[in-house]
C-alpha positions as a Python dict, from the first residue, in 0.01 Angstrom:
ca = {
    (1, 'M'): (0, 0, 0),
    (2, 'K'): (137, 337, 107),
    (3, 'A'): (504, 373, 196),
    (4, 'I'): (748, 629, 335),
    (5, 'I'): (1123, 622, 275),
    (6, 'V'): (1362, 740, 548),
    (7, 'D'): (1727, 771, 444),
    (8, 'D'): (1985, 1045, 495),
    (9, 'E'): (2124, 998, 142),
    (10, 'A'): (1921, 1170, -131),
    (11, 'K'): (2054, 932, -397),
    (12, 'S'): (1940, 629, -197),
    (13, 'R'): (1593, 780, -147),
    (14, 'R'): (1553, 851, -517),
    (15, 'M'): (1681, 508, -617),
    (16, 'L'): (1447, 321, -383),
    (17, 'K'): (1151, 531, -493),
    (18, 'A'): (1233, 456, -858),
    (19, 'L'): (1264, 82, -788),
    (20, 'C'): (928, 76, -610),
    (21, 'E'): (760, 262, -894),
    (22, 'E'): (914, 35, -1154),
    (23, 'Y'): (883, -307, -990),
    (24, 'C'): (631, -285, -705),
    (25, 'D'): (292, -187, -845),
    (26, 'S'): (122, -232, -508),
    (27, 'V'): (340, 35, -341),
    (28, 'E'): (275, 410, -350),
    (29, 'I'): (551, 631, -207),
    (30, 'I'): (366, 902, -11),
    (31, 'G'): (666, 1074, 146),
    (32, 'M'): (1041, 1076, 205),
    (33, 'A'): (1255, 1202, 494),
    (34, 'Q'): (1629, 1247, 548),
    (35, 'S'): (1641, 1227, 928),
    (36, 'V'): (1459, 1077, 1225),
    (37, 'Q'): (1308, 1408, 1330),
    (38, 'E'): (1191, 1486, 978),
    (39, 'A'): (1041, 1138, 956),
    (40, 'L'): (854, 1180, 1285),
    (41, 'E'): (697, 1503, 1160),
    (42, 'L'): (596, 1332, 836),
    (43, 'L'): (449, 1037, 1026),
    (44, 'K'): (228, 1273, 1226),
    (45, 'E'): (60, 1371, 899),
    (46, 'K'): (61, 1042, 711),
    (47, 'T'): (13, 680, 812),
    (48, 'P'): (199, 440, 582),
    (49, 'D'): (163, 66, 554),
    (50, 'I'): (539, 33, 505),
    (51, 'L'): (834, 229, 638),
    (52, 'F'): (1155, 180, 440),
    (53, 'L'): (1407, 272, 709),
    (54, 'D'): (1781, 331, 690),
    (55, 'I'): (1970, 248, 1010),
    (56, 'Q'): (2296, 442, 1023),
    (57, 'M'): (2207, 813, 997),
    (58, 'P'): (2353, 1130, 1153),
    (59, 'I'): (2234, 1233, 1501),
    (60, 'E'): (1981, 949, 1547),
    (61, 'S'): (1968, 600, 1397),
    (62, 'G'): (1670, 428, 1243),
    (63, 'F'): (1637, 226, 1562),
    (64, 'S'): (1585, 551, 1752),
    (65, 'L'): (1284, 635, 1537),
    (66, 'L'): (1114, 308, 1627),
    (67, 'E'): (1187, 358, 1996),
    (68, 'Y'): (965, 668, 1990),
    (69, 'Y'): (670, 433, 1938),
    (70, 'D'): (754, 191, 2220),
    (71, 'D'): (572, -132, 2124),
    (72, 'D'): (289, 28, 1927),
    (73, 'I'): (441, 76, 1582),
    (74, 'P'): (152, 125, 1336),
    (75, 'F'): (336, 22, 1018),
    (76, 'E'): (553, -259, 886),
    (77, 'V'): (927, -193, 880),
    (78, 'I'): (1168, -286, 602),
    (79, 'F'): (1522, -186, 693),
    (80, 'T'): (1752, -63, 415),
    (81, 'T'): (2120, -35, 502),
    (82, 'A'): (2472, -87, 374),
    (83, 'Y'): (2577, -269, 692),
    (84, 'D'): (2495, -631, 770),
    (85, 'Q'): (2602, -619, 1137),
    (86, 'Y'): (2268, -464, 1234),
    (87, 'A'): (2063, -761, 1114),
    (88, 'L'): (1997, -921, 1452),
    (89, 'P'): (1901, -597, 1632),
    (90, 'A'): (1679, -512, 1335),
    (91, 'F'): (1478, -829, 1369),
    (92, 'K'): (1430, -761, 1740),
    (93, 'F'): (1203, -481, 1618),
    (94, 'S'): (1001, -746, 1433),
    (95, 'A'): (1106, -608, 1097),
    (96, 'I'): (951, -760, 788),
    (97, 'D'): (1286, -767, 606),
    (98, 'Y'): (1642, -635, 601),
    (99, 'L'): (1768, -517, 262),
    (100, 'L'): (2135, -449, 197),
    (101, 'K'): (2238, -164, -33),
    (102, 'P'): (2266, -161, -325),
    (103, 'I'): (1916, -302, -305),
    (104, 'D'): (1852, -615, -506),
    (105, 'I'): (1530, -593, -708),
    (106, 'D'): (1417, -948, -629),
    (107, 'A'): (1482, -894, -258),
    (108, 'L'): (1276, -572, -267),
    (109, 'I'): (986, -743, -443),
    (110, 'S'): (999, -1030, -191),
    (111, 'A'): (996, -789, 105),
    (112, 'V'): (696, -600, -32),
    (113, 'E'): (513, -927, -96),
    (114, 'K'): (566, -1023, 269),
    (115, 'V'): (380, -710, 374),
    (116, 'Y'): (106, -771, 118),
    (117, 'N'): (59, -1130, 238),
    (118, 'I'): (55, -1050, 607),
    (119, 'Q'): (-321, -989, 612),
    (120, 'G'): (-499, -1238, 838),
    (121, 'K'): (-183, -1305, 1037),
    (122, 'P'): (-94, -1173, 1385),
    (123, 'S'): (-56, -794, 1400),
    (124, 'R'): (286, -637, 1415),
    (125, 'A'): (238, -556, 1784),
    (126, 'K'): (141, -917, 1852),
    (127, 'R'): (444, -1051, 1665),
    (128, 'L'): (673, -817, 1856),
    (129, 'A'): (523, -925, 2189),
    (130, 'L'): (572, -1292, 2101),
    (131, 'L'): (929, -1225, 1992),
    (132, 'K'): (1008, -1043, 2317),
    (133, 'I'): (875, -1337, 2516),
    (134, 'A'): (1100, -1571, 2319),
    (135, 'L'): (1402, -1346, 2356),
    (136, 'S'): (1351, -1300, 2729),
    (137, 'S'): (1372, -1675, 2781),
    (138, 'R'): (1729, -1696, 2651),
    (139, 'Q'): (2036, -1482, 2597),
    (140, 'I'): (2090, -1371, 2239),
    (141, 'N'): (2426, -1515, 2140),
    (142, 'K'): (2410, -1524, 1763),
    (143, 'I'): (2572, -1372, 1459),
    (144, 'A'): (2419, -1300, 1119),
    (145, 'L'): (2621, -1460, 838),
    (146, 'N'): (2574, -1278, 508),
    (147, 'T'): (2556, -1539, 230),
    (148, 'T'): (2480, -1485, -138),
    (149, 'N'): (2122, -1598, -71),
    (150, 'G'): (2047, -1402, 247),
    (151, 'F'): (2130, -1429, 615),
    (152, 'I'): (2197, -1735, 828),
    (153, 'F'): (2183, -1688, 1205),
    (154, 'V'): (2412, -1914, 1407),
    (155, 'N'): (2528, -1928, 1767),
    (156, 'F'): (2885, -1815, 1832),
    (157, 'D'): (2956, -2153, 1990),
    (158, 'D'): (2846, -2330, 1671),
    (159, 'I'): (3141, -2180, 1482),
    (160, 'V'): (3463, -2384, 1500),
    (161, 'R'): (3673, -2160, 1277),
    (162, 'C'): (3659, -1906, 994),
    (163, 'E'): (3888, -1942, 694),
    (164, 'A'): (3983, -1664, 449),
    (165, 'Q'): (3897, -1718, 83),
    (166, 'D'): (4024, -1402, -90),
    (167, 'N'): (3746, -1145, -28),
    (168, 'Y'): (3514, -1414, 108),
    (169, 'T'): (3515, -1624, 424),
    (170, 'T'): (3428, -1989, 477),
    (171, 'V'): (3270, -2046, 818),
    (172, 'H'): (3317, -2403, 944),
    (173, 'L'): (3040, -2511, 1182),
    (174, 'L'): (3029, -2758, 1467),
    (175, 'N'): (2790, -2988, 1278),
    (176, 'G'): (3053, -3043, 1007),
    (177, 'T'): (2901, -2814, 745),
    (178, 'S'): (3053, -2495, 608),
    (179, 'V'): (2906, -2170, 476),
    (180, 'L'): (3063, -1930, 224),
    (181, 'I'): (3017, -1572, 344),
    (182, 'T'): (3038, -1259, 130),
    (183, 'K'): (3263, -1074, 375),
    (184, 'T'): (3637, -1075, 447),
    (185, 'L'): (3791, -1256, 743),
    (186, 'K'): (3885, -916, 891),
    (187, 'H'): (3515, -826, 905),
    (188, 'Y'): (3440, -1128, 1123),
    (189, 'E'): (3754, -1083, 1330),
    (190, 'D'): (3625, -740, 1436),
    (191, 'I'): (3290, -888, 1536),
    (192, 'L'): (3416, -1204, 1707),
    (193, 'R'): (3735, -1089, 1880),
    (194, 'D'): (3544, -1051, 2210),
    (195, 'K'): (3365, -1385, 2169),
    (196, 'N'): (3658, -1618, 2244),
    (197, 'F'): (3792, -1612, 1887),
    (198, 'F'): (4158, -1564, 1795),
    (199, 'R'): (4327, -1475, 1464),
    (200, 'A'): (4603, -1734, 1476),
    (201, 'H'): (4716, -1679, 1119),
    (202, 'K'): (4628, -1446, 833),
    (203, 'S'): (4397, -1713, 691),
    (204, 'H'): (4232, -1848, 1008),
    (205, 'L'): (4014, -1714, 1288),
    (206, 'I'): (3963, -1985, 1552),
    (207, 'N'): (3710, -2040, 1827),
    (208, 'L'): (3941, -2117, 2120),
    (209, 'K'): (3676, -2346, 2264),
    (210, 'Y'): (3756, -2593, 1988),
    (211, 'V'): (4136, -2599, 2017),
    (212, 'R'): (4231, -2961, 2088),
    (213, 'K'): (4603, -2907, 2139),
    (214, 'F'): (4891, -2667, 2089),
    (215, 'I'): (5200, -2825, 1935),
    (216, 'K'): (5530, -2664, 2034),
    (217, 'G'): (5819, -2630, 1795),
    (218, 'K'): (6002, -2379, 1579),
    (219, 'Q'): (5661, -2299, 1434),
    (220, 'G'): (5372, -2333, 1677),
    (221, 'L'): (5072, -2529, 1555),
    (222, 'I'): (4710, -2555, 1668),
    (223, 'E'): (4502, -2865, 1620),
    (224, 'T'): (4127, -2801, 1617),
    (225, 'T'): (3854, -3046, 1709),
    (226, 'D'): (3756, -3085, 1343),
    (227, 'G'): (4101, -3230, 1274),
    (228, 'L'): (4276, -2936, 1108),
    (229, 'T'): (4632, -2833, 1197),
    (230, 'I'): (4682, -2457, 1171),
    (231, 'E'): (5006, -2264, 1178),
    (232, 'V'): (5035, -1990, 1440),
    (233, 'S'): (5220, -1673, 1340),
    (234, 'N'): (5527, -1610, 1557),
    (235, 'R'): (5413, -1266, 1671),
    (236, 'K'): (5081, -1408, 1795),
    (237, 'R'): (5215, -1716, 1967),
    (238, 'E'): (5264, -1560, 2312),
    (239, 'A'): (4922, -1397, 2312),
    (240, 'L'): (4759, -1726, 2212),
    (241, 'L'): (4933, -1924, 2487),
    (242, 'H'): (4823, -1664, 2741),
    (243, 'L'): (4460, -1691, 2630),
    (244, 'L'): (4466, -2071, 2629),
    (245, 'A'): (4619, -2080, 2979),
    (246, 'N'): (4349, -1851, 3118),
    (247, 'M'): (4042, -2004, 2953),
    (248, 'N'): (3759, -2105, 3187),
}
């Protein structure tokens, strides 16, 4: 299978090329580009089976490159990026896989095998059309949770609270299960602050939908629907009461 690497970082391009040559015998790197425009010129000359595509690049993102093709993208896409927040938009482009840098060898091999095994299955254009039909029937309201084994996609409303665990975060779900995430609580606070979540304490980010009661006193307390009582920092107490009073 022929492949092209698109990444604005020369070191990342060289590293991915070396990994493919060392561990993916079925892949031949036929070109590399450092920008969207350079990639488009290269793709006019060569038709790869796989496009290894970085997302966050200067001037234009990897998503912009795919938008030049509308729905008729003639190759399979494997995104390579250092940022997990793009996972859901990436899969809207019917990507084969989404690899986080530094790229794990087993994850790379698995992604390449997915392309190799796709023969006899619906074409990329067909998969994208089916995905768009599915997406058009409902509003996307999910977040990608980055676990040690890959991504788990959950609805915002399925998250009761997020709890800090040093440099990790435990996400407690509505069904009573919990997931350990390889990101800090601050990372998820930035993503969820506009989704009805509130950082009540340095160790807890709470979905206000699942606040059962607020207990007044010298130290304000929140009781969540899963039975936990959480301390509210004094400087955030007023803001929390305002939000609770104005919830729909």
